[in-house]
Residue, then its C-alpha position, 0 to 999 in steps of 0.5 A: x113269231x120270226x121265220x128263220x131259214x135253215x141252213x139245212x135248206x141251202x140247196x133250195x137257195x139256187x136251182x132252175x127255177x128259183x133262176x127262172x123266177x128271179x134271175x139273178x143278173x137282171x135282177x141285180x139289173x133292174x135295182x141299179x147295180x153298176x159298174x164299181x159300184x162297192x155293194x154290201x150283200x148283206x144275208x147272202x146266202x150261197x153267193x147267189x147274188x154275190x157271185x153275179x154282183x162281182x161281174x156287173x160293178x168289175x174290177x173298179x167295184x167290190x163285194x163284202x158277201x155278209x152273212x151270219x153262218x159261215x157254212x153259208x159262207x164257206x160256200x162262196x168262199x169255194x165259189x170264189x176260189x173254183x172261180x178266181x175272183x179278185x173282188x168279193x171277199x166275205x165278212x161273218x156277221x152277227x145277227x144285229x152286228x154287220x161289221x163292216x165300217x161306216x160310209x164306204x157302201x155305195x149299193x148294199x143288197x139284203x135279199x130274201x132276209x127283212x122278213x126274218x129280222x125282228x127289229x126291223x128300224x134296227x137293221x135298217x139302221x145298220x145299213x143306213x150306217x154303211x152307206x157312203x153319202x147318196x148311197x142306194x139301199x135295195x132289197x127283194x122281199x116275197x111278195x105278201x100272198x100265198x105261195x108254194x115258195x118261201x115262206x108263209x104269208x104271215x111271215x112275210x113283208x107287205x111291200x107298203x109297210x117296208x116303204x114306210x118303215x124304210x121311210x122313217x128310218x131316214x132313206x128317202x127316193x123310195x121307190x118299186x122295182x117290178x121281179x115278177x109273182x112272187x118277189x118285189x123290189x123296193x130301193x132308196x136312196x141314204x139321206 
């Protein structure tokens, strides 16, 4: 059975403890996000990474904050309005369908979402479809350890297993990024 995050727990997505464990700006920099990127933040939730990503990519970049939950996207839209952000667009997606045109994304981010997806290979194929030639994917997942945070251990993705799935989906230059005790990052390029 797949572990799904319950939207009524969205208050857990941004607090001082999470920011200490997974600081968004530093994490995005470690994963290789840069000025001018066009980002798909897949499963953006409340915009934990979308908002700082918009600052990093600057006015020459763009962020698509994508989620299956209208409630989560409403939170992102409130933050966009409150902070007068002009380079974020929200997109309501469907499970298994990302609702974005092919090929204009230079950086796809999927944070703590892939373990919730039943057909991970299909999801990775859909993300690859979005990527521009040479585009990059960055995945953040929970370390497969027992922890007081996050999903149960048996619902977490082993980093080596995830690398194999990514390789089978045709991603290249797969590498791991150390994100502390509770999380790992994995990056790769389209192609």
